[in-house]
All heavy atoms as TSV, in Angstrom:
chain	resi	resn	atom	element	x	y	z
A	1	MET	N	N	-2.009	-12.716	-7.386
A	1	MET	CA	C	-2.029	-11.802	-8.520
A	1	MET	C	C	-0.631	-11.250	-8.785
A	1	MET	O	O	-0.198	-11.188	-9.909
A	1	MET	CB	C	-3.022	-10.666	-8.225
A	1	MET	CG	C	-3.060	-9.570	-9.256
A	1	MET	SD	S	-3.730	-10.211	-10.772
A	1	MET	CE	C	-3.136	-9.043	-11.941
A	2	ALA	N	N	0.047	-10.843	-7.742
A	2	ALA	CA	C	1.346	-10.194	-7.892
A	2	ALA	C	C	2.367	-11.107	-8.573
A	2	ALA	O	O	3.240	-10.632	-9.285
A	2	ALA	CB	C	1.865	-9.763	-6.530
A	3	GLU	N	N	2.245	-12.389	-8.365
A	3	GLU	CA	C	3.220	-13.323	-8.918
A	3	GLU	C	C	3.138	-13.393	-10.437
A	3	GLU	O	O	4.087	-13.770	-11.096
A	3	GLU	CB	C	3.025	-14.727	-8.339
A	3	GLU	CG	C	3.253	-14.829	-6.842
A	3	GLU	CD	C	2.095	-14.302	-6.017
A	3	GLU	OE1	O	0.936	-14.345	-6.481
A	3	GLU	OE2	O	2.335	-13.808	-4.909
A	4	THR	N	N	1.976	-13.071	-11.023
A	4	THR	CA	C	1.804	-13.192	-12.458
A	4	THR	C	C	2.337	-11.978	-13.205
A	4	THR	O	O	2.477	-12.015	-14.414
A	4	THR	CB	C	0.319	-13.375	-12.821
A	4	THR	OG1	O	-0.405	-12.215	-12.392
A	4	THR	CG2	C	-0.258	-14.609	-12.175
A	5	LEU	N	N	2.644	-10.887	-12.498
A	5	LEU	CA	C	3.136	-9.679	-13.142
A	5	LEU	C	C	4.659	-9.675	-13.168
A	5	LEU	O	O	5.289	-9.940	-12.158
A	5	LEU	CB	C	2.644	-8.440	-12.380
A	5	LEU	CG	C	1.133	-8.272	-12.300
A	5	LEU	CD1	C	0.783	-7.154	-11.349
A	5	LEU	CD2	C	0.554	-7.999	-13.670
A	6	LYS	N	N	5.221	-9.357	-14.320
A	6	LYS	CA	C	6.676	-9.265	-14.413
A	6	LYS	C	C	7.123	-7.947	-13.804
A	6	LYS	O	O	6.454	-6.925	-13.964
A	6	LYS	CB	C	7.115	-9.330	-15.866
A	6	LYS	CG	C	6.923	-10.693	-16.471
A	6	LYS	CD	C	7.451	-10.731	-17.887
A	6	LYS	CE	C	7.254	-12.106	-18.461
A	6	LYS	NZ	N	7.454	-12.137	-19.900
A	7	LYS	N	N	8.253	-7.972	-13.140
A	7	LYS	CA	C	8.766	-6.768	-12.508
A	7	LYS	C	C	9.013	-5.697	-13.563
A	7	LYS	O	O	9.634	-5.953	-14.583
A	7	LYS	CB	C	10.073	-7.088	-11.773
A	7	LYS	CG	C	10.604	-5.907	-11.017
A	7	LYS	CD	C	11.784	-6.252	-10.178
A	7	LYS	CE	C	12.245	-5.027	-9.426
A	7	LYS	NZ	N	13.362	-5.306	-8.559
A	8	GLY	N	N	8.489	-4.512	-13.295
A	8	GLY	CA	C	8.697	-3.394	-14.202
A	8	GLY	C	C	7.744	-3.342	-15.383
A	8	GLY	O	O	7.769	-2.390	-16.144
A	9	SER	N	N	6.897	-4.357	-15.530
A	9	SER	CA	C	5.957	-4.339	-16.649
A	9	SER	C	C	4.828	-3.358	-16.369
A	9	SER	O	O	4.473	-3.119	-15.226
A	9	SER	CB	C	5.380	-5.737	-16.898
A	9	SER	OG	O	4.610	-6.153	-15.803
A	10	ARG	N	N	4.290	-2.802	-17.421
A	10	ARG	CA	C	3.193	-1.843	-17.284
A	10	ARG	C	C	1.914	-2.602	-16.926
A	10	ARG	O	O	1.606	-3.620	-17.526
A	10	ARG	CB	C	3.022	-1.090	-18.598
A	10	ARG	CG	C	2.152	0.130	-18.475
A	10	ARG	CD	C	2.199	0.950	-19.740
A	10	ARG	NE	N	3.494	1.549	-19.988
A	10	ARG	CZ	C	3.850	2.751	-19.533
A	10	ARG	NH1	N	3.003	3.459	-18.823
A	10	ARG	NH2	N	5.038	3.243	-19.808
A	11	VAL	N	N	1.186	-2.074	-15.942
A	11	VAL	CA	C	-0.046	-2.721	-15.500
A	11	VAL	C	C	-1.211	-1.849	-15.934
A	11	VAL	O	O	-1.325	-0.699	-15.503
A	11	VAL	CB	C	-0.066	-2.886	-13.959
A	11	VAL	CG1	C	-1.286	-3.676	-13.526
A	11	VAL	CG2	C	1.203	-3.549	-13.472
A	12	THR	N	N	-2.075	-2.384	-16.794
A	12	THR	CA	C	-3.193	-1.599	-17.317
A	12	THR	C	C	-4.484	-2.409	-17.290
A	12	THR	O	O	-4.467	-3.628	-17.110
A	12	THR	CB	C	-2.927	-1.167	-18.775
A	12	THR	OG1	O	-2.720	-2.338	-19.563
A	12	THR	CG2	C	-1.722	-0.257	-18.888
A	13	GLY	N	N	-5.569	-1.717	-17.484
A	13	GLY	CA	C	-6.873	-2.353	-17.648
A	13	GLY	C	C	-7.320	-3.173	-16.459
A	13	GLY	O	O	-7.190	-2.769	-15.309
A	14	ALA	N	N	-7.852	-4.351	-16.759
A	14	ALA	CA	C	-8.419	-5.218	-15.731
A	14	ALA	C	C	-7.358	-5.682	-14.736
A	14	ALA	O	O	-7.634	-5.803	-13.540
A	14	ALA	CB	C	-9.095	-6.424	-16.374
A	15	ALA	N	N	-6.136	-5.917	-15.217
A	15	ALA	CA	C	-5.070	-6.361	-14.320
A	15	ALA	C	C	-4.755	-5.275	-13.285
A	15	ALA	O	O	-4.507	-5.567	-12.117
A	15	ALA	CB	C	-3.817	-6.701	-15.118
A	16	ARG	N	N	-4.797	-4.026	-13.727
A	16	ARG	CA	C	-4.537	-2.907	-12.812
A	16	ARG	C	C	-5.645	-2.800	-11.765
A	16	ARG	O	O	-5.380	-2.595	-10.585
A	16	ARG	CB	C	-4.417	-1.605	-13.604
A	16	ARG	CG	C	-3.958	-0.427	-12.761
A	16	ARG	CD	C	-3.762	0.812	-13.648
A	16	ARG	NE	N	-3.250	1.916	-12.904
A	16	ARG	CZ	C	-1.963	2.199	-12.739
A	16	ARG	NH1	N	-1.058	1.420	-13.301
A	16	ARG	NH2	N	-1.567	3.231	-12.038
A	17	ASP	N	N	-6.887	-2.942	-12.207
A	17	ASP	CA	C	-8.018	-2.892	-11.281
A	17	ASP	C	C	-7.933	-4.020	-10.255
A	17	ASP	O	O	-8.191	-3.814	-9.069
A	17	ASP	CB	C	-9.345	-2.987	-12.046
A	17	ASP	CG	C	-9.585	-1.776	-12.944
A	17	ASP	OD1	O	-8.969	-0.720	-12.699
A	17	ASP	OD2	O	-10.383	-1.904	-13.886
A	18	LYS	N	N	-7.570	-5.209	-10.717
A	18	LYS	CA	C	-7.455	-6.369	-9.831
A	18	LYS	C	C	-6.336	-6.147	-8.815
A	18	LYS	O	O	-6.502	-6.402	-7.622
A	18	LYS	CB	C	-7.186	-7.627	-10.669
A	18	LYS	CG	C	-6.777	-8.853	-9.882
A	18	LYS	CD	C	-7.973	-9.547	-9.248
A	18	LYS	CE	C	-7.607	-10.870	-8.633
A	18	LYS	NZ	N	-7.205	-10.804	-7.245
A	19	LEU	N	N	-5.192	-5.651	-9.282
A	19	LEU	CA	C	-4.061	-5.390	-8.397
A	19	LEU	C	C	-4.425	-4.322	-7.374
A	19	LEU	O	O	-4.127	-4.463	-6.185
A	19	LEU	CB	C	-2.834	-4.964	-9.206
A	19	LEU	CG	C	-1.584	-4.630	-8.387
A	19	LEU	CD1	C	-1.134	-5.832	-7.564
A	19	LEU	CD2	C	-0.461	-4.157	-9.286
A	20	ALA	N	N	-5.093	-3.255	-7.821
A	20	ALA	CA	C	-5.491	-2.174	-6.915
A	20	ALA	C	C	-6.430	-2.706	-5.833
A	20	ALA	O	O	-6.279	-2.375	-4.653
A	20	ALA	CB	C	-6.160	-1.046	-7.700
A	21	ALA	N	N	-7.382	-3.541	-6.209
A	21	ALA	CA	C	-8.327	-4.107	-5.242
A	21	ALA	C	C	-7.605	-5.013	-4.253
A	21	ALA	O	O	-7.889	-4.990	-3.045
A	21	ALA	CB	C	-9.417	-4.884	-5.975
A	22	ASP	N	N	-6.658	-5.794	-4.750
A	22	ASP	CA	C	-5.882	-6.703	-3.909
A	22	ASP	C	C	-5.037	-5.913	-2.900
A	22	ASP	O	O	-5.020	-6.218	-1.706
A	22	ASP	CB	C	-4.984	-7.566	-4.805
A	22	ASP	CG	C	-4.417	-8.768	-4.089
A	22	ASP	OD1	O	-5.120	-9.332	-3.230
A	22	ASP	OD2	O	-3.273	-9.152	-4.395
A	23	LEU	N	N	-4.352	-4.874	-3.393
A	23	LEU	CA	C	-3.529	-4.044	-2.509
A	23	LEU	C	C	-4.393	-3.329	-1.471
A	23	LEU	O	O	-4.027	-3.239	-0.302
A	23	LEU	CB	C	-2.746	-3.005	-3.330
A	23	LEU	CG	C	-1.636	-3.550	-4.225
A	23	LEU	CD1	C	-1.075	-2.452	-5.105
A	23	LEU	CD2	C	-0.539	-4.200	-3.402
A	24	LYS	N	N	-5.555	-2.832	-1.903
A	24	LYS	CA	C	-6.476	-2.128	-0.997
A	24	LYS	C	C	-6.917	-3.047	0.137
A	24	LYS	O	O	-6.901	-2.669	1.302
A	24	LYS	CB	C	-7.688	-1.631	-1.785
A	24	LYS	CG	C	-8.709	-0.865	-0.949
A	24	LYS	CD	C	-9.875	-0.445	-1.839
A	24	LYS	CE	C	-10.874	0.475	-1.245
A	24	LYS	NZ	N	-11.242	0.356	0.107
A	25	LYS	N	N	-7.275	-4.275	-0.213
A	25	LYS	CA	C	-7.739	-5.237	0.790
A	25	LYS	C	C	-6.640	-5.527	1.812
A	25	LYS	O	O	-6.870	-5.525	3.020
A	25	LYS	CB	C	-8.191	-6.530	0.103
A	25	LYS	CG	C	-8.810	-7.547	1.051
A	25	LYS	CD	C	-9.341	-8.750	0.300
A	25	LYS	CE	C	-8.181	-9.585	-0.203
A	25	LYS	NZ	N	-8.582	-10.862	-0.793
A	26	LYS	N	N	-5.428	-5.758	1.325
A	26	LYS	CA	C	-4.314	-6.060	2.225
A	26	LYS	C	C	-3.936	-4.860	3.082
A	26	LYS	O	O	-3.626	-4.997	4.264
A	26	LYS	CB	C	-3.102	-6.549	1.422
A	26	LYS	CG	C	-3.328	-7.926	0.832
A	26	LYS	CD	C	-2.148	-8.390	0.013
A	26	LYS	CE	C	-2.416	-9.769	-0.566
A	26	LYS	NZ	N	-1.310	-10.216	-1.415
A	27	TYR	N	N	-3.956	-3.660	2.484
A	27	TYR	CA	C	-3.607	-2.450	3.230
A	27	TYR	C	C	-4.648	-2.189	4.324
A	27	TYR	O	O	-4.307	-1.867	5.451
A	27	TYR	CB	C	-3.514	-1.247	2.283
A	27	TYR	CG	C	-3.067	0.018	2.971
A	27	TYR	CD1	C	-1.727	0.236	3.277
A	27	TYR	CD2	C	-3.974	1.011	3.312
A	27	TYR	CE1	C	-1.306	1.393	3.903
A	27	TYR	CE2	C	-3.567	2.172	3.942
A	27	TYR	CZ	C	-2.231	2.359	4.232
A	27	TYR	OH	O	-1.832	3.515	4.866
A	28	ASP	N	N	-5.922	-2.360	3.974
A	28	ASP	CA	C	-6.994	-2.157	4.944
A	28	ASP	C	C	-6.928	-3.160	6.089
A	28	ASP	O	O	-7.383	-2.880	7.188
A	28	ASP	CB	C	-8.362	-2.232	4.266
A	28	ASP	CG	C	-8.686	-0.983	3.451
A	28	ASP	OD1	O	-8.033	0.060	3.671
A	28	ASP	OD2	O	-9.569	-1.063	2.588
A	29	SER	N	N	-6.344	-4.340	5.840
A	29	SER	CA	C	-6.232	-5.320	6.919
A	29	SER	C	C	-4.907	-5.199	7.675
A	29	SER	O	O	-4.581	-6.048	8.484
A	29	SER	CB	C	-6.470	-6.731	6.415
A	29	SER	OG	O	-5.748	-7.004	5.263
A	30	GLY	N	N	-4.154	-4.107	7.410
A	30	GLY	CA	C	-3.008	-3.811	8.250
A	30	GLY	C	C	-1.629	-3.884	7.626
A	30	GLY	O	O	-0.648	-3.516	8.261
A	31	ALA	N	N	-1.519	-4.335	6.385
A	31	ALA	CA	C	-0.198	-4.421	5.759
A	31	ALA	C	C	0.326	-3.021	5.454
A	31	ALA	O	O	-0.443	-2.118	5.124
A	31	ALA	CB	C	-0.294	-5.219	4.465
A	32	SER	N	N	1.636	-2.839	5.580
A	32	SER	CA	C	2.232	-1.536	5.283
A	32	SER	C	C	2.482	-1.404	3.785
A	32	SER	O	O	2.548	-2.405	3.058
A	32	SER	CB	C	3.554	-1.377	6.030
A	32	SER	OG	O	4.518	-2.252	5.493
A	33	ILE	N	N	2.647	-0.166	3.341
A	33	ILE	CA	C	2.949	0.063	1.926
A	33	ILE	C	C	4.280	-0.595	1.581
A	33	ILE	O	O	4.421	-1.225	0.537
A	33	ILE	CB	C	2.986	1.578	1.606
A	33	ILE	CG1	C	1.598	2.185	1.798
A	33	ILE	CG2	C	3.472	1.808	0.171
A	33	ILE	CD1	C	1.544	3.684	1.565
A	34	ARG	N	N	5.250	-0.481	2.467
A	34	ARG	CA	C	6.568	-1.085	2.207
A	34	ARG	C	C	6.458	-2.603	2.083
A	34	ARG	O	O	7.086	-3.207	1.213
A	34	ARG	CB	C	7.566	-0.721	3.298
A	34	ARG	CG	C	7.926	0.745	3.254
A	34	ARG	CD	C	9.180	1.069	4.014
A	34	ARG	NE	N	9.365	2.498	4.112
A	34	ARG	CZ	C	9.796	3.267	3.120
A	34	ARG	NH1	N	10.088	2.738	1.961
A	34	ARG	NH2	N	9.937	4.565	3.291
A	35	ALA	N	N	5.668	-3.219	2.934
A	35	ALA	CA	C	5.492	-4.671	2.875
A	35	ALA	C	C	4.813	-5.074	1.556
A	35	ALA	O	O	5.204	-6.059	0.923
A	35	ALA	CB	C	4.676	-5.164	4.061
A	36	LEU	N	N	3.816	-4.306	1.150
A	36	LEU	CA	C	3.125	-4.600	-0.107
A	36	LEU	C	C	4.053	-4.407	-1.299
A	36	LEU	O	O	4.014	-5.187	-2.255
A	36	LEU	CB	C	1.891	-3.701	-0.254
A	36	LEU	CG	C	0.765	-3.965	0.745
A	36	LEU	CD1	C	-0.297	-2.888	0.637
A	36	LEU	CD2	C	0.162	-5.342	0.553
A	37	ALA	N	N	4.894	-3.386	-1.240
A	37	ALA	CA	C	5.840	-3.141	-2.324
A	37	ALA	C	C	6.813	-4.309	-2.454
A	37	ALA	O	O	7.093	-4.778	-3.562
A	37	ALA	CB	C	6.599	-1.841	-2.072
A	38	GLU	N	N	7.303	-4.780	-1.326
A	38	GLU	CA	C	8.240	-5.901	-1.345
A	38	GLU	C	C	7.555	-7.167	-1.865
A	38	GLU	O	O	8.111	-7.909	-2.667
A	38	GLU	CB	C	8.786	-6.128	0.062
A	38	GLU	CG	C	9.928	-7.115	0.099
A	38	GLU	CD	C	10.589	-7.181	1.467
A	38	GLU	OE1	O	10.771	-6.136	2.095
A	38	GLU	OE2	O	10.907	-8.311	1.886
A	39	GLU	N	N	6.340	-7.390	-1.412
A	39	GLU	CA	C	5.585	-8.590	-1.803
A	39	GLU	C	C	5.296	-8.623	-3.304
A	39	GLU	O	O	5.349	-9.673	-3.929
A	39	GLU	CB	C	4.269	-8.604	-1.019
A	39	GLU	CG	C	3.368	-9.763	-1.315
A	39	GLU	CD	C	2.049	-9.663	-0.567
A	39	GLU	OE1	O	2.059	-9.262	0.612
A	39	GLU	OE2	O	1.016	-9.982	-1.174
A	40	THR	N	N	4.997	-7.452	-3.877
A	40	THR	CA	C	4.636	-7.395	-5.292
A	40	THR	C	C	5.826	-7.153	-6.208
A	40	THR	O	O	5.694	-7.245	-7.427
A	40	THR	CB	C	3.603	-6.280	-5.553
A	40	THR	OG1	O	4.156	-5.029	-5.121
A	40	THR	CG2	C	2.298	-6.548	-4.850
A	41	GLY	N	N	6.989	-6.820	-5.622
A	41	GLY	CA	C	8.156	-6.527	-6.443
A	41	GLY	C	C	8.056	-5.171	-7.116
A	41	GLY	O	O	8.708	-4.919	-8.129
A	42	ARG	N	N	7.242	-4.301	-6.564
A	42	ARG	CA	C	7.048	-2.956	-7.098
A	42	ARG	C	C	7.639	-1.944	-6.138
A	42	ARG	O	O	7.960	-2.261	-4.999
A	42	ARG	CB	C	5.545	-2.658	-7.275
A	42	ARG	CG	C	4.879	-3.519	-8.298
A	42	ARG	CD	C	5.394	-3.156	-9.659
A	42	ARG	NE	N	4.853	-4.024	-10.690
A	42	ARG	CZ	C	4.771	-3.653	-11.945
A	42	ARG	NH1	N	5.160	-2.472	-12.329
A	42	ARG	NH2	N	4.300	-4.489	-12.837
A	43	SER	N	N	7.741	-0.699	-6.587
A	43	SER	CA	C	8.302	0.343	-5.742
A	43	SER	C	C	7.261	0.840	-4.733
A	43	SER	O	O	6.055	0.661	-4.923
A	43	SER	CB	C	8.773	1.527	-6.586
A	43	SER	OG	O	7.659	2.208	-7.138
A	44	TYR	N	N	7.767	1.495	-3.698
A	44	TYR	CA	C	6.901	2.122	-2.692
A	44	TYR	C	C	5.971	3.117	-3.394
A	44	TYR	O	O	4.777	3.149	-3.134
A	44	TYR	CB	C	7.776	2.839	-1.659
A	44	TYR	CG	C	7.000	3.593	-0.612
A	44	TYR	CD1	C	6.711	3.008	0.615
A	44	TYR	CD2	C	6.565	4.892	-0.847
A	44	TYR	CE1	C	6.000	3.697	1.582
A	44	TYR	CE2	C	5.850	5.583	0.115
A	44	TYR	CZ	C	5.576	4.983	1.317
A	44	TYR	OH	O	4.861	5.667	2.270
A	45	GLY	N	N	6.533	3.923	-4.294
A	45	GLY	CA	C	5.747	4.943	-4.996
A	45	GLY	C	C	4.626	4.350	-5.827
A	45	GLY	O	O	3.521	4.895	-5.875
A	46	PHE	N	N	4.903	3.225	-6.483
A	46	PHE	CA	C	3.879	2.570	-7.301
A	46	PHE	C	C	2.716	2.105	-6.426
A	46	PHE	O	O	1.554	2.353	-6.739
A	46	PHE	CB	C	4.489	1.373	-8.046
A	46	PHE	CG	C	3.485	0.591	-8.846
A	46	PHE	CD1	C	3.165	0.970	-10.132
A	46	PHE	CD2	C	2.856	-0.520	-8.305
A	46	PHE	CE1	C	2.232	0.247	-10.876
A	46	PHE	CE2	C	1.928	-1.246	-9.032
A	46	PHE	CZ	C	1.613	-0.852	-10.324
A	47	VAL	N	N	3.043	1.447	-5.316
A	47	VAL	CA	C	2.000	0.939	-4.415
A	47	VAL	C	C	1.216	2.104	-3.817
A	47	VAL	O	O	-0.015	2.071	-3.752
A	47	VAL	CB	C	2.606	0.047	-3.309
A	47	VAL	CG1	C	1.546	-0.355	-2.292
A	47	VAL	CG2	C	3.233	-1.203	-3.926
A	48	HIS	N	N	1.914	3.157	-3.408
A	48	HIS	CA	C	1.268	4.342	-2.841
A	48	HIS	C	C	0.286	4.931	-3.854
A	48	HIS	O	O	-0.858	5.262	-3.511
A	48	HIS	CB	C	2.346	5.361	-2.456
A	48	HIS	CG	C	1.827	6.555	-1.733
A	48	HIS	ND1	N	1.243	7.616	-2.390
A	48	HIS	CD2	C	1.825	6.868	-0.420
A	48	HIS	CE1	C	0.890	8.528	-1.502
A	48	HIS	NE2	N	1.234	8.091	-0.296
A	49	ARG	N	N	0.719	5.046	-5.106
A	49	ARG	CA	C	-0.139	5.603	-6.157
A	49	ARG	C	C	-1.348	4.716	-6.416
A	49	ARG	O	O	-2.467	5.215	-6.575
A	49	ARG	CB	C	0.682	5.792	-7.434
A	49	ARG	CG	C	-0.042	6.533	-8.533
A	49	ARG	CD	C	0.883	6.980	-9.659
A	49	ARG	NE	N	1.703	5.897	-10.181
A	49	ARG	CZ	C	3.016	5.770	-9.974
A	49	ARG	NH1	N	3.676	6.635	-9.248
A	49	ARG	NH2	N	3.682	4.751	-10.501
A	50	MET	N	N	-1.141	3.415	-6.446
A	50	MET	CA	C	-2.260	2.489	-6.668
A	50	MET	C	C	-3.294	2.602	-5.543
A	50	MET	O	O	-4.495	2.602	-5.802
A	50	MET	CB	C	-1.761	1.042	-6.752
A	50	MET	CG	C	-0.933	0.739	-7.972
A	50	MET	SD	S	-1.871	0.763	-9.494
A	50	MET	CE	C	-2.819	-0.718	-9.314
A	51	LEU	N	N	-2.820	2.695	-4.308
A	51	LEU	CA	C	-3.737	2.831	-3.178
A	51	LEU	C	C	-4.498	4.148	-3.257
A	51	LEU	O	O	-5.710	4.188	-3.034
A	51	LEU	CB	C	-2.974	2.730	-1.855
A	51	LEU	CG	C	-2.409	1.354	-1.514
A	51	LEU	CD1	C	-1.494	1.436	-0.298
A	51	LEU	CD2	C	-3.513	0.345	-1.279
A	52	SER	N	N	-3.798	5.216	-3.582
A	52	SER	CA	C	-4.443	6.530	-3.698
A	52	SER	C	C	-5.503	6.521	-4.794
A	52	SER	O	O	-6.600	7.050	-4.607
A	52	SER	CB	C	-3.402	7.612	-3.992
A	52	SER	OG	O	-2.510	7.739	-2.921
A	53	GLU	N	N	-5.177	5.903	-5.923
A	53	GLU	CA	C	-6.119	5.825	-7.042
A	53	GLU	C	C	-7.357	5.014	-6.686
A	53	GLU	O	O	-8.437	5.274	-7.198
A	53	GLU	CB	C	-5.447	5.196	-8.265
A	53	GLU	CG	C	-4.477	6.096	-8.969
A	53	GLU	CD	C	-3.768	5.400	-10.121
A	53	GLU	OE1	O	-4.151	4.257	-10.473
A	53	GLU	OE2	O	-2.828	5.997	-10.651
A	54	SER	N	N	-7.191	4.031	-5.796
A	54	SER	CA	C	-8.344	3.191	-5.445
A	54	SER	C	C	-9.146	3.775	-4.277
A	54	SER	O	O	-10.058	3.141	-3.779
A	54	SER	CB	C	-7.900	1.755	-5.147
A	54	SER	OG	O	-7.039	1.719	-4.043
A	55	GLY	N	N	-8.783	4.981	-3.847
A	55	GLY	CA	C	-9.585	5.685	-2.851
A	55	GLY	C	C	-9.328	5.307	-1.409
A	55	GLY	O	O	-10.145	5.589	-0.536
A	56	VAL	N	N	-8.201	4.697	-1.123
A	56	VAL	CA	C	-7.868	4.298	0.244
A	56	VAL	C	C	-7.482	5.538	1.051
A	56	VAL	O	O	-6.796	6.420	0.545
A	56	VAL	CB	C	-6.684	3.304	0.243
A	56	VAL	CG1	C	-6.207	3.002	1.647
A	56	VAL	CG2	C	-7.066	2.032	-0.462
A	57	THR	N	N	-7.923	5.599	2.308
A	57	THR	CA	C	-7.455	6.632	3.221
A	57	THR	C	C	-6.153	6.117	3.815
A	57	THR	O	O	-6.148	5.126	4.550
A	57	THR	CB	C	-8.481	6.894	4.345
A	57	THR	OG1	O	-9.708	7.287	3.743
A	57	THR	CG2	C	-7.989	7.970	5.284
A	58	LEU	N	N	-5.050	6.766	3.464
A	58	LEU	CA	C	-3.748	6.299	3.913
A	58	LEU	C	C	-3.540	6.608	5.391
A	58	LEU	O	O	-3.951	7.654	5.879
A	58	LEU	CB	C	-2.641	6.939	3.073
A	58	LEU	CG	C	-2.698	6.600	1.583
A	58	LEU	CD1	C	-1.674	7.413	0.820
A	58	LEU	CD2	C	-2.467	5.123	1.360
A	59	ARG	N	N	-2.901	5.665	6.077
A	59	ARG	CA	C	-2.604	5.850	7.494
A	59	ARG	C	C	-1.447	6.822	7.656
A	59	ARG	O	O	-0.617	6.960	6.770
A	59	ARG	CB	C	-2.210	4.506	8.126
A	59	ARG	CG	C	-3.330	3.485	8.120
A	59	ARG	CD	C	-2.959	2.262	8.933
A	59	ARG	NE	N	-1.885	1.471	8.330
A	59	ARG	CZ	C	-2.074	0.460	7.508
A	59	ARG	NH1	N	-3.283	0.102	7.160
A	59	ARG	NH2	N	-1.057	-0.216	7.023
A	60	GLY	N	N	-1.376	7.437	8.838
A	60	GLY	CA	C	-0.269	8.327	9.134
A	60	GLY	C	C	0.993	7.525	9.361
A	60	GLY	O	O	0.973	6.298	9.500
A	61	ARG	N	N	2.106	8.226	9.394
A	61	ARG	CA	C	3.381	7.556	9.630
A	61	ARG	C	C	3.446	7.050	11.054
A	61	ARG	O	O	2.958	7.688	11.974
A	61	ARG	CB	C	4.532	8.527	9.380
A	61	ARG	CG	C	4.630	8.916	7.916
A	61	ARG	CD	C	5.643	10.012	7.737
A	61	ARG	NE	N	6.921	9.625	8.296
A	61	ARG	CZ	C	8.025	9.437	7.590
A	61	ARG	NH1	N	8.005	9.607	6.301
A	61	ARG	NH2	N	9.154	9.096	8.171
A	62	GLY	N	N	4.084	5.917	11.249
A	62	GLY	CA	C	4.218	5.338	12.579
A	62	GLY	C	C	5.478	5.822	13.256
A	62	GLY	O	O	6.049	6.845	12.893
A	63	GLY	N	N	5.908	5.090	14.236
A	63	GLY	CA	C	7.147	5.424	14.916
A	63	GLY	C	C	6.939	6.373	16.070
A	63	GLY	O	O	5.827	6.755	16.414
A	64	ALA	N	N	8.052	6.774	16.667
A	64	ALA	CA	C	7.998	7.662	17.817
A	64	ALA	C	C	7.492	9.032	17.388
A	64	ALA	O	O	7.836	9.537	16.328
A	64	ALA	CB	C	9.380	7.790	18.438
A	65	THR	N	N	6.669	9.609	18.218
A	65	THR	CA	C	6.169	10.955	17.942
A	65	THR	C	C	6.674	11.908	19.007
A	65	THR	O	O	6.934	11.505	20.149
A	65	THR	CB	C	4.626	10.978	17.927
A	65	THR	OG1	O	4.146	10.469	19.162
A	65	THR	CG2	C	4.079	10.149	16.790
A	66	ARG	N	N	6.813	13.126	18.644
A	66	ARG	CA	C	7.288	14.129	19.579
A	66	ARG	C	C	6.101	14.934	20.081
A	66	ARG	O	O	5.056	14.955	19.482
A	66	ARG	CB	C	8.277	15.058	18.898
A	66	ARG	CG	C	9.498	14.335	18.439
A	66	ARG	CD	C	10.490	15.290	17.833
A	66	ARG	NE	N	11.552	14.496	17.217
A	66	ARG	CZ	C	12.148	14.813	16.106
A	66	ARG	NH1	N	11.824	15.896	15.459
A	66	ARG	NH2	N	13.093	14.043	15.605
A	67	GLY	N	N	6.315	15.605	21.204
A	67	GLY	CA	C	5.249	16.454	21.721
A	67	GLY	C	C	4.732	15.936	23.039
A	67	GLY	O	O	5.370	15.137	23.730
A	68	LYS	N	N	3.548	16.409	23.381
A	68	LYS	CA	C	2.961	16.055	24.669
A	68	LYS	C	C	2.581	14.583	24.704
A	68	LYS	O	O	2.073	14.032	23.740
A	68	LYS	CB	C	1.704	16.893	24.914
A	68	LYS	CG	C	1.996	18.361	25.023
A	68	LYS	CD	C	0.723	19.134	25.273
A	68	LYS	CE	C	1.011	20.625	25.326
A	68	LYS	NZ	N	-0.197	21.396	25.512
A	69	LYS	N	N	2.812	13.984	25.858
A	69	LYS	CA	C	2.417	12.582	26.034
A	69	LYS	C	C	0.957	12.526	26.464
A	69	LYS	O	O	0.445	13.434	27.110
A	69	LYS	CB	C	3.285	11.920	27.110
A	69	LYS	CG	C	4.727	11.779	26.669
A	69	LYS	CD	C	5.522	10.972	27.643
A	69	LYS	CE	C	6.933	10.806	27.129
A	69	LYS	NZ	N	7.746	9.957	27.974
A	70	ALA	N	N	0.290	11.481	26.088
A	70	ALA	CA	C	-1.109	11.308	26.471
A	70	ALA	C	C	-1.201	11.120	27.977
A	70	ALA	O	O	-0.314	10.520	28.598
A	70	ALA	CB	C	-1.705	10.103	25.744
A	71	ALA	N	N	-2.254	11.615	28.560
A	71	ALA	CA	C	-2.430	11.493	30.010
A	71	ALA	C	C	-2.602	10.031	30.387
A	71	ALA	O	O	-3.479	9.344	29.876
A	71	ALA	CB	C	-3.650	12.298	30.445
A	72	ALA	N	N	-1.734	9.531	31.235
A	72	ALA	CA	C	-1.754	8.123	31.620
A	72	ALA	C	C	-2.771	7.841	32.716
A	72	ALA	O	O	-3.073	6.692	33.004
A	72	ALA	CB	C	-0.362	7.703	32.084
A	73	ALA	N	N	-3.272	8.848	33.332
A	73	ALA	CA	C	-4.232	8.658	34.430
A	73	ALA	C	C	-5.574	8.497	33.843
A	73	ALA	O	O	-6.413	7.834	33.906
A	73	ALA	CB	C	-4.238	9.864	35.348
């Protein structure tokens, strides 16, 4: 789907619904927002907004966390 959209073109109607469903499926199977943005040629903000509009529960930020370490025992 992403290949058929021109970079920067407005996405509306059925094409928007299709793109949102496609992004939702990929995000739910583990793809990051940044990876999806790169794949579709869209901005991070655009992908984030599309996911939010389609009702996805966004994952928390990854990376090192500060604070107490989990009990290893």
